[in-house]
C-alpha positions as CSV (number, residue, x, y, z in Angstrom):
1,X,121.7,111.2,127.6
2,X,118.5,109.9,126.1
3,X,117.3,111.0,122.6
4,X,114.2,113.1,122.8
5,X,112.3,110.6,120.7
6,X,113.0,107.9,123.3
7,X,111.5,109.8,126.3
8,X,108.2,108.8,127.7
9,X,106.5,112.2,127.0
10,X,107.5,112.4,123.4
11,X,104.5,110.5,121.8
12,X,102.0,112.3,123.9
13,X,103.5,115.8,123.0
14,X,103.6,114.9,119.2
15,X,100.0,113.7,119.4
16,X,98.8,116.9,121.2
17,X,100.6,119.1,118.7
18,X,99.1,117.2,115.7
19,X,95.6,117.5,117.3
20,X,96.1,121.3,117.8
21,X,97.3,121.7,114.3
22,X,94.3,119.7,112.9
23,X,91.9,121.8,115.0
24,X,93.4,125.1,113.6
25,X,93.2,123.8,110.1
26,X,89.6,122.7,110.4
27,X,88.4,126.0,112.1
28,X,90.2,128.1,109.4
29,X,89.4,126.0,106.4
30,X,88.4,128.8,104.1
31,X,91.7,130.7,104.8
32,X,93.7,127.6,104.3
33,X,91.9,126.7,101.0
34,X,92.5,130.3,99.8
35,X,96.2,130.1,100.7
36,X,96.6,126.8,98.8
37,X,94.8,128.3,95.8
38,X,97.0,131.3,95.8
39,X,100.1,129.1,96.3
40,X,98.9,126.9,93.5
41,X,98.6,129.8,91.1
42,X,102.2,130.8,91.8
43,X,103.6,127.4,91.2
44,X,101.2,126.3,88.4
45,X,103.8,126.7,85.6
46,X,106.2,124.5,87.6
47,X,103.6,121.9,88.2
48,X,102.5,121.9,84.6
49,X,106.1,121.6,83.4
50,X,106.6,118.5,85.6
51,X,103.4,116.9,84.4
52,X,104.3,117.7,80.7
53,X,107.8,116.4,81.2
54,X,106.6,113.2,82.8
55,X,104.1,112.6,80.0
56,X,106.5,113.3,77.2
57,X,109.4,111.3,78.7
58,X,108.1,107.9,77.5
59,X,108.0,109.2,73.8
60,X,111.4,110.7,74.1
61,X,112.8,107.4,75.5
62,X,111.2,105.6,72.5
63,X,112.9,108.0,70.1
64,X,116.2,107.5,71.9
65,X,116.0,103.8,71.8
66,X,114.7,103.4,68.2
67,X,116.4,106.3,66.4
68,X,119.1,108.1,68.3
69,X,120.4,105.3,70.4
70,X,123.6,104.9,68.4
71,X,124.7,108.4,68.8
72,X,127.4,108.8,71.5
73,X,126.5,112.5,72.3
74,X,123.4,114.5,71.8
75,X,121.1,111.5,71.4
76,X,118.9,112.4,74.4
77,X,118.7,116.1,73.4
78,X,117.5,115.2,69.8
79,X,115.0,112.7,71.3
80,X,113.5,115.3,73.6
81,X,113.3,117.9,70.6
82,X,111.6,115.4,68.3
83,X,109.2,114.3,71.1
84,X,108.3,118.0,71.8
85,X,107.9,118.6,68.1
86,X,105.5,115.6,67.8
87,X,103.3,116.8,70.6
88,X,103.1,120.3,69.1
89,X,102.3,119.0,65.7
90,X,99.6,116.8,67.2
91,X,98.0,119.7,69.0
92,X,98.2,121.8,65.8
93,X,96.4,119.1,63.8
94,X,93.7,119.0,66.4
95,X,93.2,122.8,66.2
96,X,93.1,122.6,62.4
97,X,90.5,119.9,62.6
98,X,88.3,121.5,65.4
99,X,88.4,125.2,64.8
100,X,86.8,125.1,61.2
101,X,84.2,122.7,62.2
102,X,83.4,124.8,65.4
103,X,83.0,127.9,63.3
104,X,80.8,126.0,60.8
105,X,78.6,124.6,63.5
106,X,78.3,128.1,65.1
107,X,77.3,129.7,61.7
108,X,74.8,126.8,61.0
109,X,73.2,127.3,64.5
110,X,72.9,131.1,63.9
111,X,71.3,130.6,60.5
112,X,68.8,128.0,61.8
113,X,68.2,129.7,65.0
114,X,64.7,131.0,64.0
115,X,63.7,127.5,63.0
116,X,65.0,126.1,66.3
117,X,63.1,128.7,68.4
118,X,59.9,127.9,66.6
119,X,60.3,124.3,67.3
120,X,61.0,124.9,71.0
121,X,58.3,127.6,71.3
122,X,56.0,125.6,73.5
123,X,58.7,124.8,75.9
124,X,60.0,128.4,76.0
125,X,56.4,129.6,76.7
126,X,56.0,127.2,79.6
127,X,59.2,128.6,81.1
128,X,58.2,132.2,80.7
129,X,60.8,132.9,78.0
130,X,58.4,133.5,75.1
131,X,59.3,136.6,73.0
132,X,62.9,136.6,74.3
133,X,64.7,134.4,71.9
134,X,62.1,134.3,69.0
135,X,64.5,135.7,66.5
136,X,68.2,135.7,65.9
137,X,68.1,139.5,66.5
138,X,66.5,138.8,70.0
139,X,69.4,136.4,70.6
140,X,72.0,139.0,69.9
141,X,70.2,141.6,72.0
142,X,70.1,139.0,74.9
143,X,73.8,138.1,74.6
144,X,74.6,141.9,74.6
145,X,72.5,142.5,77.7
146,X,74.1,139.5,79.4
147,X,77.6,140.8,78.6
148,X,76.8,144.2,79.8
149,X,75.3,143.0,83.1
150,X,78.1,140.6,83.8
151,X,81.1,142.5,82.4
152,X,83.3,142.0,85.4
153,X,82.8,138.3,85.4
154,X,83.4,138.2,81.6
155,X,86.6,140.2,82.1
156,X,87.8,137.9,84.9
157,X,87.0,134.8,82.9
158,X,89.0,136.2,79.9
159,X,91.9,137.1,82.1
160,X,91.9,133.6,83.7
161,X,91.8,132.0,80.2
162,X,94.8,134.2,79.2
163,X,96.7,133.3,82.4
164,X,96.0,129.6,81.8
165,X,97.4,129.9,78.1
166,X,100.5,131.6,79.5
167,X,101.0,129.0,82.2
168,X,100.7,126.2,79.6
169,X,103.2,127.8,77.4
170,X,105.6,128.3,80.3
171,X,105.0,124.7,81.4
172,X,106.0,123.4,77.9
173,X,109.2,125.4,78.0
174,X,110.1,124.2,81.4
175,X,109.4,120.7,80.5
176,X,112.0,120.9,78.0
177,X,114.6,121.9,80.5
178,X,113.4,119.3,82.9
179,X,113.7,116.5,80.2
180,X,117.3,117.7,79.2
181,X,118.3,117.6,83.0
182,X,116.5,114.3,83.7
183,X,119.6,112.2,84.4
184,X,121.3,114.7,86.7
185,X,118.1,115.3,88.6
186,X,117.6,111.6,88.9
187,X,121.1,111.0,90.2
188,X,120.7,113.9,92.7
189,X,117.5,112.4,94.0
190,X,119.0,109.0,94.5
191,X,122.0,110.5,96.4
192,X,119.7,112.4,98.7
193,X,117.5,109.4,99.4
194,X,120.6,107.3,100.2
195,X,121.8,110.1,102.6
196,X,118.4,110.3,104.4
197,X,117.4,106.7,104.6
198,X,119.0,103.4,105.7
199,X,119.9,100.9,103.0
200,X,116.7,98.9,103.7
201,X,114.5,101.9,103.6
202,X,116.2,103.2,100.5
203,X,115.5,99.9,98.7
204,X,111.9,99.9,99.9
205,X,111.5,103.5,98.7
206,X,113.0,102.8,95.2
207,X,110.7,99.6,94.7
208,X,107.7,101.7,95.7
209,X,108.6,104.6,93.4
210,X,109.5,102.3,90.4
211,X,106.2,100.4,90.7
212,X,104.1,103.6,90.9
213,X,106.0,104.9,87.9
214,X,105.2,101.8,85.9
215,X,101.5,102.0,86.9
216,X,101.2,105.6,86.0
217,X,103.2,105.5,82.7
218,X,101.2,102.3,81.6
219,X,97.9,103.9,82.4
220,X,98.8,107.2,80.6
221,X,100.1,105.5,77.4
222,X,97.3,103.0,77.1
223,X,94.6,105.5,78.0
224,X,95.7,107.8,75.1
225,X,96.0,104.9,72.7
226,X,92.5,103.7,73.8
227,X,91.0,107.1,73.2
228,X,92.7,107.5,69.8
229,X,91.4,104.0,68.7
230,X,87.8,105.0,69.9
231,X,88.0,108.3,68.1
232,X,89.1,106.7,64.9
233,X,86.4,104.0,65.0
234,X,83.8,106.7,65.6
235,X,85.2,108.8,62.7
236,X,85.0,105.8,60.4
237,X,81.3,105.1,61.4
238,X,80.3,108.8,60.9
239,X,82.0,108.8,57.4
240,X,80.2,105.7,56.4
241,X,76.9,106.8,57.8
242,X,77.2,110.3,56.3
243,X,76.9,112.1,59.7
244,X,78.3,115.7,59.6
245,X,81.0,117.2,62.0
246,X,83.1,114.0,61.9
247,X,86.2,115.6,63.4
248,X,84.4,117.6,66.1
249,X,82.3,114.8,67.3
250,X,85.2,112.2,67.2
251,X,87.4,114.5,69.1
252,X,84.7,115.1,71.8
253,X,84.2,111.3,72.1
254,X,87.9,110.5,72.3
255,X,88.7,113.2,74.8
256,X,85.9,112.5,77.2
257,X,86.8,108.8,77.0
258,X,89.9,109.6,79.0
259,X,87.7,110.4,81.9
260,X,86.9,107.2,83.8
261,X,83.3,106.1,84.4
262,X,81.4,109.3,83.6
263,X,83.5,110.7,80.7
264,X,81.9,108.5,77.9
265,X,78.4,109.4,79.2
266,X,79.2,113.1,79.0
267,X,80.8,112.9,75.6
268,X,77.9,111.0,74.2
269,X,75.4,113.5,75.5
270,X,77.3,116.4,74.2
271,X,77.6,114.8,70.8
272,X,73.9,113.9,70.6
273,X,73.1,117.5,71.7
274,X,75.2,119.1,69.0
275,X,73.7,116.9,66.3
276,X,70.2,117.2,67.6
277,X,69.7,120.7,66.3
278,X,70.9,119.7,62.9
279,X,69.7,116.2,62.3
280,X,67.7,114.3,65.0
281,X,68.1,111.0,63.3
282,X,71.9,111.4,63.1
283,X,71.8,112.3,66.9
284,X,70.0,109.2,67.7
285,X,72.3,107.1,65.6
286,X,75.4,108.5,67.2
287,X,74.1,107.9,70.6
288,X,73.2,104.3,69.9
289,X,76.6,103.7,68.2
290,X,78.4,105.4,71.2
291,X,76.6,102.9,73.6
292,X,77.8,99.9,71.5
293,X,81.3,101.5,71.2
294,X,81.5,101.9,74.9
295,X,80.6,98.2,75.4
296,X,83.3,97.2,73.0
297,X,85.7,99.4,74.8
298,X,85.0,98.2,78.3
299,X,84.8,94.5,77.6
300,X,87.3,93.9,74.7
301,X,89.7,96.8,74.0
302,X,90.6,98.0,77.5
303,X,91.2,94.4,78.8
304,X,93.5,93.7,75.9
305,X,95.5,97.0,76.4
306,X,95.7,97.1,80.1
307,X,95.7,93.5,80.9
308,X,95.5,92.7,84.6
309,X,98.1,95.4,85.7
310,X,95.4,97.7,86.8
311,X,93.0,95.0,88.2
312,X,91.2,97.3,90.7
313,X,87.7,96.8,92.0
314,X,84.9,99.0,90.7
315,X,84.0,100.2,94.2
316,X,87.5,101.4,94.9
317,X,87.7,103.2,91.5
318,X,84.3,104.9,92.2
319,X,85.4,106.1,95.6
320,X,88.7,107.3,94.2
321,X,86.9,109.3,91.4
322,X,84.6,111.0,93.9
323,X,87.3,111.9,96.4
324,X,90.0,112.9,93.9
325,X,87.5,114.8,91.9
326,X,86.3,116.8,94.9
327,X,89.9,117.6,96.0
328,X,91.8,118.2,92.7
329,X,89.0,118.6,90.2
330,X,89.3,117.3,86.6
331,X,93.0,116.3,87.1
332,X,92.0,114.3,90.2
333,X,89.3,112.5,88.1
334,X,91.8,111.8,85.3
335,X,94.3,110.3,87.8
336,X,91.7,108.4,90.0
337,X,92.2,105.0,88.5
338,X,96.1,104.9,88.7
339,X,95.9,106.4,92.3
340,X,93.3,103.6,93.1
341,X,95.7,101.0,91.7
342,X,98.6,102.4,93.7
343,X,96.5,102.4,96.9
344,X,95.4,98.9,96.2
345,X,98.9,97.5,95.6
346,X,100.2,99.3,98.8
347,X,97.4,97.8,100.8
348,X,97.8,94.2,99.4
349,X,101.6,94.1,99.1
350,X,102.8,96.3,102.0
351,X,100.2,96.9,104.6
352,X,98.6,93.4,104.8
353,X,101.9,91.5,104.8
354,X,103.3,93.8,107.5
355,X,100.2,93.3,109.7
356,X,100.2,89.5,109.0
357,X,104.0,89.4,110.0
358,X,103.3,91.3,113.2
359,X,100.4,89.0,114.1
360,X,102.5,85.9,113.4
361,X,105.3,87.3,115.5
362,X,102.9,87.9,118.4
363,X,101.5,84.4,118.0
364,X,104.9,82.9,118.0
365,X,105.8,84.7,121.1
366,X,102.6,83.5,122.8
367,X,103.2,80.0,121.7
368,X,106.8,80.2,123.1
369,X,105.5,81.3,126.4
370,X,102.8,78.6,126.4
371,X,105.5,76.1,125.5
372,X,107.6,76.9,128.5
373,X,104.6,76.5,130.7
374,X,103.7,73.3,129.0
375,X,107.2,72.0,129.4
376,X,107.1,72.5,133.1
377,X,103.7,70.8,133.3
378,X,105.0,68.0,131.2
379,X,108.0,67.3,133.4
380,X,105.5,67.1,136.4
381,X,103.2,64.7,134.5
382,X,106.1,62.7,133.5
383,X,107.2,62.2,137.2
384,X,103.6,61.4,138.2
385,X,103.4,58.8,135.4
386,X,106.8,57.2,136.4
387,X,105.6,56.9,140.0
388,X,102.2,55.4,138.9
389,X,103.9,53.0,136.7
390,X,106.2,51.9,139.4
391,X,103.3,51.4,141.9
392,X,101.4,49.4,139.2
393,X,104.4,47.2,138.4
394,X,105.0,46.5,142.2
395,X,101.2,45.6,142.6
396,X,101.4,43.4,139.6
397,X,104.5,41.6,140.8
398,X,102.9,40.9,144.2
399,X,99.8,39.5,142.6
400,X,101.8,37.2,140.5
401,X,103.8,35.8,143.5
402,X,100.5,35.3,145.4
403,X,99.2,33.4,142.5
404,X,102.1,31.1,142.3
405,X,101.9,30.1,146.1
406,X,105.3,31.4,147.0
407,X,105.1,33.6,150.1
408,X,107.3,36.5,150.1
409,X,110.3,36.3,152.4
410,X,109.7,37.6,155.8
411,X,111.5,40.7,156.7
412,X,113.0,41.1,160.2
413,X,111.4,44.2,161.9
414,X,113.3,46.0,164.6
415,X,110.8,47.0,167.4
416,X,112.7,50.2,167.9
417,X,112.3,51.2,164.2
418,X,108.6,50.4,164.4
419,X,108.2,52.5,167.5
420,X,110.1,55.3,166.0
421,X,108.0,55.3,162.8
422,X,104.6,55.0,164.6
423,X,102.6,58.1,165.2
424,X,102.3,58.8,168.9
425,X,98.6,59.6,168.6
426,X,98.0,56.1,167.0
427,X,99.9,54.1,169.6
428,X,97.8,51.7,171.6
429,X,97.0,52.7,175.2
430,X,98.7,50.6,177.9
431,X,96.2,48.6,179.9
432,X,96.5,48.4,183.6
């Protein structure tokens, strides 16, 4: 009995089912989007835990190889604990640096608000906002009115922020368990792949997964290192130039530097806007320095860090940023470059060679068929050439004998043979 996949109607049935499914998805796109948003909210802690575990894993591996590698038992657990402690301390330091400067900048803005509004009074008048924000008291009244009118949205935003904080905390806890169970999970995944795929398909899958892992890990590590270097250089410049809010501006520059293409522009604009209300000359200075810093980062620092491992065309990166940003938001923008690198190497190292091999196979088959026809034609041409050469040799031999004066020996002709070979229509008529 034939397998279902071998039957003639199977491909058409699959194509029709896929077409119907695609039509249903496209006609009910809002409902599908809502379903995935709800489903994503349910599994958000699990996804965050996997992401945190994947990002912390390289640091834990470094601690295991450099510090706890000689321990026979418990080395990996200690490495995971130290890596998690390092991450928590780093976030705590960022909060310690940012929060006081945020409070200071907010208080400075409130104190100088009257001066700011007087400076921008012509612009506010042209927009029809004169008298609304002319004093700090007017600002407080406007803020209170806004909160009162949009209380539902404010509460929903606050609830969403609280839920996001809870999901992040759950994700960190889950990442610890995932890292501790990494080896057993890895062995189980390998056994499952071996059971599902053939040996050749298993090897191909493992090569693909390993290469994708190297691209992602290299991109994450060197992107974080690049952003840290840029933030430190910016902080050193601000300290030398005496520009205020060193920690806040440097963190903004470093964080937005993680976003490819558009991130440095946004970070520079925000930094200049924060300093514009305090010191316009400092804002201009930080904008100019940020442009110089991004040139240094793009042409010197990043090529040294990444090398040629992520050599992807700018067009592919831009397309990846637009598509991934529209689909997955900020996370898609952050992962646009490694995804573009993965697509690029799959296209160059897997898809193109496969198509070239298929084309070469078809060309070889066509050449083989053509060779068979050519062989038959060659045999016929060889017979024709042999016959032609024999005739030429006989003619040449006769001409040589005629030139030498020797007549060829006469052959006895049997009249009966002659009559037998003669065509009856060509026989001469008898005369009476």
